[in-house]
KEVOFI-994896 format. One line per 4 residues: their letters; for each residue y negated, x negated, z negated of N, C-alpha, C. Coordinates in Angstrom, 1 decimal. Example, Ala and Ser with C-alpha at 12.3 -4.5 7.8 and 13.67 -1.06 7.14 Angstrom:
REM residues 2
as	5.7:-13.2:-7.8:4.5:-12.3:-7.8:3.3:-13.2:-7.8 ~ 2.2:-12.8:-7.1:1.1:-13.7:-7.1:0.0:-12.9:-7.9 $
REM end
This chain:
REM residues 197
mkel	49.0:-10.5:-87.6:49.6:-9.7:-86.5:48.6:-9.2:-85.4 ~ 47.4:-8.9:-85.9:46.3:-8.5:-85.0:46.0:-9.6:-84.0 ~ 45.9:-10.8:-84.5:45.6:-11.9:-83.6:46.7:-12.1:-82.5 ~ 48.0:-12.0:-83.0:49.1:-12.1:-82.1:49.1:-11.1:-81.0 $
ltqi	48.8:-9.8:-81.4:48.8:-8.7:-80.4:47.7:-8.9:-79.4 ~ 46.6:-9.5:-79.9:45.5:-9.8:-79.0:45.9:-10.9:-77.9 ~ 46.6:-11.9:-78.4:47.1:-12.9:-77.5:48.0:-12.4:-76.5 ~ 48.9:-11.5:-76.9:49.9:-10.9:-76.0:49.2:-10.1:-74.9 $
aace	48.2:-9.3:-75.4:47.4:-8.4:-74.4:46.7:-9.2:-73.4 ~ 46.3:-10.5:-73.7:45.6:-11.3:-72.8:46.5:-12.3:-72.0 ~ 47.8:-12.2:-72.2:48.7:-13.1:-71.6:48.7:-13.1:-70.1 ~ 48.6:-14.3:-69.5:48.6:-14.4:-68.0:49.7:-15.5:-67.6 $
vckn	50.7:-15.7:-68.4:51.6:-16.8:-68.1:52.3:-16.5:-66.7 ~ 52.6:-15.3:-66.4:53.3:-14.9:-65.1:52.3:-14.4:-64.0 ~ 51.0:-14.7:-64.2:50.0:-14.1:-63.3:50.3:-14.3:-61.8 ~ 50.8:-15.5:-61.5:51.0:-15.8:-60.1:52.4:-15.3:-59.6 $
llph	53.2:-14.7:-60.5:54.5:-14.3:-60.1:54.7:-12.8:-60.1 ~ 53.6:-12.1:-60.4:53.6:-10.6:-60.5:53.0:-10.0:-59.3 ~ 53.4:-8.7:-58.9:52.8:-8.1:-57.8:51.4:-7.5:-58.1 ~ 51.1:-7.3:-59.4:49.8:-6.8:-59.8:49.2:-7.7:-60.9 $
pprp	48.0:-7.5:-61.2:47.4:-8.3:-62.3:48.2:-8.0:-63.6 ~ 48.4:-9.0:-64.5:49.1:-8.8:-65.7:48.6:-7.6:-66.6 ~ 49.5:-6.8:-67.1:49.1:-5.7:-68.0:50.2:-5.6:-69.0 ~ 50.3:-6.5:-70.0:51.4:-6.4:-71.0:51.4:-5.0:-71.7 $
vmaa	52.5:-4.4:-71.8:52.7:-3.1:-72.4:53.7:-3.2:-73.5 ~ 53.2:-3.0:-74.8:54.1:-3.1:-75.9:53.4:-2.5:-77.1 ~ 54.1:-2.4:-78.2:53.4:-1.9:-79.5:54.2:-2.4:-80.6 ~ 53.5:-2.8:-81.7:54.2:-3.4:-82.8:53.3:-3.4:-84.0 $
srqs	53.9:-3.4:-85.2:53.1:-3.4:-86.5:54.0:-4.2:-87.4 ~ 53.4:-4.8:-88.4:54.1:-5.5:-89.5:55.1:-4.5:-90.1 ~ 54.8:-3.2:-90.1:55.6:-2.3:-90.8:56.6:-1.5:-89.9 ~ 56.7:-1.9:-88.6:57.6:-1.2:-87.7:59.0:-1.2:-88.3 $
kivi	59.6:0.0:-88.4:61.0:0.1:-89.0:62.1:0.0:-87.9 ~ 61.8:0.6:-86.8:62.8:0.6:-85.7:62.1:-0.2:-84.5 ~ 62.8:-1.1:-83.9:62.3:-1.8:-82.7:63.1:-1.4:-81.5 ~ 62.4:-1.1:-80.4:63.1:-0.8:-79.1:62.9:-2.0:-78.2 $
igqa	64.0:-2.6:-77.8:63.9:-3.7:-76.8:64.5:-3.1:-75.5 ~ 63.6:-2.8:-74.6:64.1:-2.4:-73.3:64.0:-3.5:-72.2 ~ 63.8:-3.0:-71.0:63.7:-4.0:-69.9:62.3:-4.5:-69.6 ~ 61.5:-3.7:-68.9:60.1:-4.0:-68.6:59.5:-2.7:-68.1 $
pgsk	58.2:-2.6:-68.2:57.5:-1.4:-67.8:57.7:-1.1:-66.3 ~ 57.8:0.2:-66.0:57.9:0.6:-64.6:56.5:0.8:-64.0 ~ 56.4:1.2:-62.8:55.1:1.3:-62.1:54.2:2.4:-62.8 ~ 54.8:3.5:-63.3:54.1:4.5:-64.0:53.5:4.0:-65.3 $
vhas	54.3:3.3:-66.0:53.9:2.8:-67.3:52.8:1.7:-67.1 ~ 53.0:0.9:-66.0:52.0:-0.1:-65.7:50.6:0.5:-65.4 ~ 50.7:1.7:-64.8:49.4:2.4:-64.4:48.8:3.0:-65.7 ~ 49.6:3.5:-66.6:49.0:4.2:-67.8:48.8:3.3:-68.9 $
gvpw	49.6:2.2:-69.0:49.5:1.3:-70.2:50.1:1.8:-71.4 ~ 50.9:2.9:-71.3:51.5:3.6:-72.4:53.0:3.4:-72.3 ~ 53.7:2.7:-73.2:55.1:2.4:-73.0:56.0:3.6:-73.0 ~ 57.0:3.7:-72.2:57.9:4.8:-72.1:57.3:6.1:-71.9 $
qdqs	56.2:6.1:-71.2:55.5:7.4:-70.8:56.0:7.8:-69.4 ~ 57.3:8.2:-69.3:57.9:8.6:-68.1:59.1:9.3:-68.4 ~ 59.9:9.7:-67.4:61.1:10.4:-67.6:62.1:9.7:-68.5 ~ 62.2:8.4:-68.3:63.1:7.6:-69.2:62.7:7.7:-70.6 $
gdll	61.4:7.7:-70.9:60.9:7.8:-72.2:61.2:9.2:-72.8 ~ 61.1:10.2:-72.0:61.4:11.6:-72.5:62.8:11.6:-73.0 ~ 63.7:11.1:-72.2:65.1:11.1:-72.5:65.4:10.2:-73.7 ~ 64.8:9.1:-73.8:65.0:8.2:-75.0:64.6:8.9:-76.3 $
rswm	63.4:9.6:-76.2:63.0:10.3:-77.4:64.0:11.4:-77.8 ~ 64.5:12.0:-76.8:65.6:13.0:-77.1:66.8:12.4:-77.7 ~ 67.2:11.2:-77.2:68.4:10.5:-77.8:68.1:10.2:-79.2 ~ 66.9:9.8:-79.5:66.6:9.4:-80.9:66.3:10.5:-81.8 $
giea	66.1:11.7:-81.2:65.8:12.9:-82.0:64.4:12.9:-82.7 ~ 63.4:12.2:-82.0:62.1:12.2:-82.6:61.0:12.7:-81.6 ~ 59.9:13.0:-82.1:58.8:13.5:-81.3:57.9:12.3:-80.9 ~ 57.1:12.6:-79.9:56.1:11.5:-79.4:55.2:11.0:-80.5 $
edfy	54.9:11.9:-81.5:54.0:11.5:-82.6:54.6:10.3:-83.4 ~ 55.9:10.4:-83.7:56.6:9.3:-84.4:56.8:8.1:-83.5 ~ 57.2:8.4:-82.2:57.6:7.4:-81.3:56.4:6.4:-81.1 ~ 55.2:7.0:-81.0:54.0:6.2:-80.7:53.3:5.8:-82.0 $
npek	53.9:5.8:-83.1:53.4:5.3:-84.3:54.0:4.0:-84.6 ~ 53.3:2.9:-84.3:53.9:1.5:-84.4:54.4:1.2:-85.8 ~ 53.9:1.9:-86.9:54.4:1.6:-88.2:55.8:2.2:-88.4 ~ 56.2:3.0:-87.4:57.6:3.5:-87.4:58.4:2.9:-86.3 $
igii	57.8:2.9:-85.1:58.6:2.4:-83.9:57.8:1.2:-83.3 ~ 58.4:0.0:-83.2:57.9:-1.1:-82.4:58.5:-1.1:-81.0 ~ 57.8:-1.3:-80.0:58.3:-1.3:-78.6:58.0:-2.7:-78.0 ~ 59.1:-3.5:-77.9:59.0:-4.9:-77.4:59.9:-5.1:-76.3 $
pmgf	59.5:-4.9:-75.1:60.5:-5.1:-73.9:60.8:-6.5:-73.7 ~ 61.8:-6.7:-72.9:62.2:-8.1:-72.5:61.1:-8.7:-71.6 ~ 60.5:-7.9:-70.8:59.4:-8.4:-70.0:58.2:-7.4:-70.3 ~ 57.0:-7.9:-70.6:55.9:-7.1:-71.0:55.1:-6.5:-69.8 $
cypg	55.3:-7.1:-68.6:54.5:-6.6:-67.5:55.5:-6.0:-66.4 ~ 55.0:-5.1:-65.6:55.7:-4.6:-64.5:56.1:-5.7:-63.5 ~ 57.4:-5.9:-63.3:57.8:-7.1:-62.4:57.8:-6.8:-60.9 ~ 57.6:-5.5:-60.5:57.6:-5.2:-59.1:58.9:-4.6:-58.7 $
kgks	58.9:-4.1:-57.4:60.1:-3.4:-56.8:61.1:-4.4:-56.2 ~ 62.4:-4.1:-56.4:63.4:-4.9:-55.7:64.1:-4.0:-54.7 ~ 65.2:-4.4:-54.1:66.0:-3.6:-53.1:66.5:-2.3:-53.7 ~ 67.0:-2.4:-55.0:67.6:-1.2:-55.6:66.9:-0.9:-56.9 $
gdlp	65.6:-0.6:-56.9:64.9:-0.4:-58.2:64.0:-1.5:-58.5 ~ 63.5:-1.5:-59.7:62.6:-2.5:-60.2:63.3:-3.9:-60.3 ~ 62.5:-4.9:-60.2:63.1:-6.3:-60.3:63.4:-6.5:-61.8 ~ 64.2:-7.5:-62.1:64.5:-7.8:-63.5:63.2:-8.2:-64.3 $
prpe	63.3:-8.1:-65.6:62.1:-8.5:-66.4:61.9:-10.0:-66.2 ~ 60.6:-10.4:-66.2:60.3:-11.8:-66.1:60.9:-12.5:-67.3 ~ 61.5:-13.7:-67.1:62.2:-14.4:-68.2:61.3:-15.1:-69.2 ~ 60.0:-15.2:-68.9:59.2:-15.9:-69.7:58.8:-15.2:-71.0 $
capl	58.8:-13.9:-71.0:58.2:-13.1:-72.1:59.0:-13.2:-73.4 ~ 60.3:-12.9:-73.3:61.1:-12.8:-74.6:61.1:-14.1:-75.4 ~ 61.4:-15.3:-74.8:61.3:-16.5:-75.6:59.9:-16.9:-76.1 ~ 58.9:-16.5:-75.3:57.6:-16.8:-75.7:57.0:-16.0:-76.9 $
whpq	57.3:-14.7:-76.8:56.7:-13.7:-77.7:57.6:-13.1:-78.8 ~ 58.8:-12.9:-78.5:59.7:-12.2:-79.4:59.8:-12.9:-80.8 ~ 60.1:-14.2:-80.8:60.2:-14.9:-82.1:58.9:-14.7:-82.9 ~ 57.8:-14.8:-82.3:56.5:-14.7:-83.0:56.3:-13.3:-83.6 $
lfek	56.7:-12.3:-82.8:56.6:-10.9:-83.3:57.6:-10.7:-84.4 ~ 58.8:-11.1:-84.3:59.8:-10.8:-85.3:59.5:-11.5:-86.6 ~ 58.9:-12.6:-86.5:58.5:-13.4:-87.7:57.5:-12.6:-88.6 ~ 56.7:-11.8:-87.9:55.6:-11.0:-88.6:56.1:-9.6:-89.0 $
mvdi	57.1:-9.1:-88.3:57.6:-7.7:-88.6:58.6:-7.8:-89.7 ~ 58.1:-7.4:-90.9:58.9:-7.7:-92.1:59.7:-6.5:-92.6 ~ 59.6:-5.4:-91.9:60.3:-4.2:-92.4:61.3:-3.6:-91.4 ~ 61.8:-4.4:-90.5:62.7:-3.8:-89.5:64.0:-3.4:-90.1 $
klil	64.5:-2.3:-89.7:65.8:-1.8:-90.2:66.8:-1.6:-89.1 ~ 66.3:-1.5:-87.9:67.3:-1.3:-86.7:66.6:-1.7:-85.4 ~ 67.3:-2.4:-84.6:66.8:-2.8:-83.3:67.7:-2.1:-82.2 ~ 67.1:-1.3:-81.3:67.8:-0.7:-80.2:67.7:-1.6:-79.0 $
ligq	68.9:-1.9:-78.5:69.0:-2.8:-77.4:69.3:-2.0:-76.2 ~ 68.3:-1.8:-75.3:68.5:-0.8:-74.2:68.7:-1.6:-72.9 ~ 69.9:-1.5:-72.4:70.2:-2.1:-71.1:70.8:-3.5:-71.3 ~ 71.3:-4.0:-70.1:72.0:-5.3:-70.2:71.2:-6.5:-70.5 $
yaqk	69.9:-6.5:-70.1:69.1:-7.7:-70.4:68.9:-7.9:-71.9 ~ 68.6:-6.8:-72.6:68.4:-6.9:-74.0:69.7:-7.3:-74.7 ~ 70.8:-6.6:-74.3:72.1:-6.9:-74.9:72.5:-8.3:-74.7 ~ 72.3:-8.8:-73.5:72.7:-10.2:-73.2:72.0:-11.2:-74.1 $
qylg	70.7:-10.9:-74.2:69.8:-11.8:-75.0:70.2:-11.8:-76.5 ~ 70.4:-10.6:-77.0:70.5:-10.5:-78.5:72.0:-10.4:-79.0 ~ 72.9:-10.0:-78.2:74.3:-10.0:-78.6:75.1:-11.2:-78.1 ~ 74.7:-11.7:-77.0:75.3:-12.9:-76.5:76.8:-12.7:-76.3 $
kaae	77.6:-13.6:-76.8:79.1:-13.6:-76.7:79.7:-12.4:-77.5 ~ 79.0:-11.9:-78.4:79.5:-10.7:-79.2:79.5:-9.4:-78.3 ~ 78.8:-9.4:-77.2:78.9:-8.2:-76.3:80.2:-8.1:-75.7 ~ 80.6:-6.9:-75.4:81.9:-6.6:-74.7:81.7:-7.0:-73.2 $
rnlt	82.8:-6.8:-72.4:82.8:-7.3:-71.0:81.9:-6.6:-70.1 ~ 81.4:-5.4:-70.5:80.4:-4.7:-69.7:79.5:-3.8:-70.6 ~ 78.5:-3.2:-70.1:77.6:-2.4:-70.9:78.3:-1.2:-71.4 ~ 79.1:-0.6:-70.7:79.8:0.6:-71.1:80.7:0.3:-72.4 $
etvr	81.4:-0.8:-72.4:82.2:-1.1:-73.6:81.4:-1.6:-74.7 ~ 80.3:-2.2:-74.4:79.4:-2.6:-75.5:78.8:-1.4:-76.2 ~ 78.3:-0.4:-75.4:77.8:0.8:-76.0:78.8:1.6:-76.7 ~ 80.0:1.7:-76.2:81.1:2.4:-76.8:81.5:1.8:-78.2 $
nfda	81.3:0.5:-78.3:81.6:-0.2:-79.6:80.4:-0.5:-80.4 ~ 79.4:0.4:-80.4:78.1:0.2:-81.0:78.3:-0.1:-82.5 ~ 79.3:0.5:-83.1:79.6:0.3:-84.6:79.7:-1.2:-84.9 ~ 80.2:-2.0:-84.0:80.4:-3.4:-84.3:79.1:-4.2:-84.5 $
ylpk	78.0:-3.6:-84.0:76.7:-4.4:-84.1:75.8:-3.8:-85.2 ~ 76.2:-2.8:-85.8:75.4:-2.2:-86.9:75.6:-3.1:-88.2 ~ 74.6:-3.2:-89.1:73.4:-2.3:-89.1:72.2:-2.9:-88.4 ~ 72.3:-4.0:-87.8:71.2:-4.6:-87.2:70.8:-4.1:-85.8 $
yfpl	71.8:-4.0:-84.9:71.6:-3.6:-83.5:72.3:-2.3:-83.2 ~ 71.7:-1.6:-82.2:72.4:-0.4:-81.7:72.2:-0.5:-80.2 ~ 73.3:-0.9:-79.4:73.2:-1.0:-77.9:73.2:0.4:-77.3 ~ 72.4:0.6:-76.2:72.3:1.8:-75.5:72.2:1.5:-74.0 $
phps	72.6:2.4:-73.1:72.3:2.3:-71.7:70.8:2.6:-71.5 ~ 70.3:2.3:-70.3:69.0:2.6:-70.0:68.9:4.1:-69.7 ~ 67.9:4.8:-70.3:67.8:6.3:-70.1:67.1:6.7:-68.8 ~ 67.4:5.9:-67.8:66.8:6.2:-66.5:67.5:7.4:-65.8 $
prnr	66.8:8.2:-65.0:67.4:9.2:-64.2:68.4:8.7:-63.2 ~ 68.2:7.4:-62.9:69.2:6.7:-62.0:70.6:6.6:-62.6 ~ 70.7:6.7:-63.9:72.0:6.5:-64.6:72.7:7.9:-64.9 ~ 72.2:9.0:-64.3:72.8:10.3:-64.6:74.3:10.3:-64.3 $
fwfr	74.8:9.6:-63.3:76.2:9.5:-63.0:77.0:8.9:-64.2 ~ 76.4:7.8:-64.7:77.0:7.2:-65.9:77.1:8.2:-67.0 ~ 76.1:8.9:-67.3:76.1:9.9:-68.4:77.2:10.9:-68.2 ~ 77.3:11.4:-66.9:78.4:12.4:-66.7:79.8:11.8:-66.8 $
knpw	79.9:10.6:-66.4:81.2:9.9:-66.5:81.6:9.5:-67.9 ~ 80.7:9.5:-68.8:81.0:9.0:-70.2:80.5:10.0:-71.2 ~ 81.2:11.2:-71.3:80.7:12.3:-72.2:80.8:11.9:-73.6 ~ 81.6:10.9:-74.0:81.7:10.4:-75.4:80.3:9.9:-75.9 $
fqin	79.5:9.4:-74.9:78.2:8.9:-75.3:77.3:10.0:-76.0 ~ 77.3:11.1:-75.4:76.5:12.2:-75.9:77.1:12.7:-77.2 ~ 78.4:12.8:-77.3:79.1:13.4:-78.4:79.1:12.5:-79.6 ~ 79.5:11.2:-79.4:79.7:10.3:-80.5:78.5:9.4:-80.8 $
tlsk	78.1:8.7:-79.7:77.1:7.7:-79.9:75.7:8.3:-80.3 ~ 75.3:9.3:-79.6:73.9:9.8:-79.9:73.9:10.5:-81.2 ~ 75.0:11.2:-81.6:75.0:11.9:-82.9:74.8:10.9:-84.0 ~ 75.5:9.7:-83.9:75.4:8.7:-84.9:74.0:8.1:-84.9 $
lkli	73.4:7.8:-83.7:72.1:7.3:-83.6:71.1:8.1:-84.3 ~ 71.1:9.4:-84.1:70.2:10.3:-84.7:70.3:10.3:-86.2 ~ 71.5:10.3:-86.7:71.7:10.2:-88.2:71.1:9.0:-88.8 ~ 71.3:7.8:-88.1:70.7:6.6:-88.6:69.2:6.6:-88.6 $
iidi	68.6:7.1:-87.5:67.2:7.2:-87.4:66.6:8.1:-88.4 ~ 67.2:9.2:-88.7:66.7:10.1:-89.7:66.7:9.4:-91.1 ~ 67.8:8.6:-91.3:67.9:7.9:-92.6:66.9:6.8:-92.7 ~ 66.6:6.1:-91.6:65.6:5.0:-91.6:64.2:5.5:-91.8 $
lggs	63.8:6.5:-91.1:62.5:7.0:-91.1:62.2:7.8:-92.4 ~ 63.3:8.1:-93.1:63.2:8.7:-94.4:63.2:7.7:-95.5 ~ 63.5:6.5:-95.2:63.6:5.4:-96.2:64.9:4.9:-96.4 ~ 65.1:3.6:-96.2:66.4:2.9:-96.4:66.2:1.4:-96.5 $
eqft	67.2:0.7:-96.8:67.1:-0.8:-96.9:67.1:-1.5:-95.6 ~ 66.3:-2.5:-95.4:66.3:-3.2:-94.2:67.5:-4.1:-94.1 ~ 67.9:-4.5:-92.9:69.0:-5.4:-92.7:68.6:-6.8:-93.1 ~ 69.5:-7.7:-93.4:69.2:-9.1:-93.8:69.6:-9.9:-92.6 $
n	68.7:-10.9:-92.3:69.0:-11.8:-91.2:70.1:-12.8:-91.6 $
REM end
């Protein structure tokens, strides 16, 4: 695993397609119990090199019911975005994750991560990649039907401040979805059986 993480940190596959020099941002361990698959680092995370060290990360940790100490312990939480480097700005927010990262690195990482119990799929890119045709017609319905993807996957919207209207429009998310998520995470970090592939 150490050699693979070194290779990822040095990756320059998209060097000529990025607005800044490559800076892959992720975290993983062979013992990671929960894996977070998000989109790609934003500009603040690109600058700091620390995944989810922004407002979105604060909200995500709140959703999960965990403190930063656990969140940034790779033996508990693996952080493997769809794109490992900041893709740059688009017309309405950040550009989509670069498509090269997930097929190149995800299979190699998951092969070595032997203790995964839950994968959080945050946003449409991760859900499309990992749920495929099993996903509902849109993100809202996929998240609403999270039970259908357990015990392996738990789909979530992106915890970006840009999505505050969605959160207000869908109060069931806070009441039903997040309460179940927190219970599952407590159970996992306290010890439980991993899912079978």
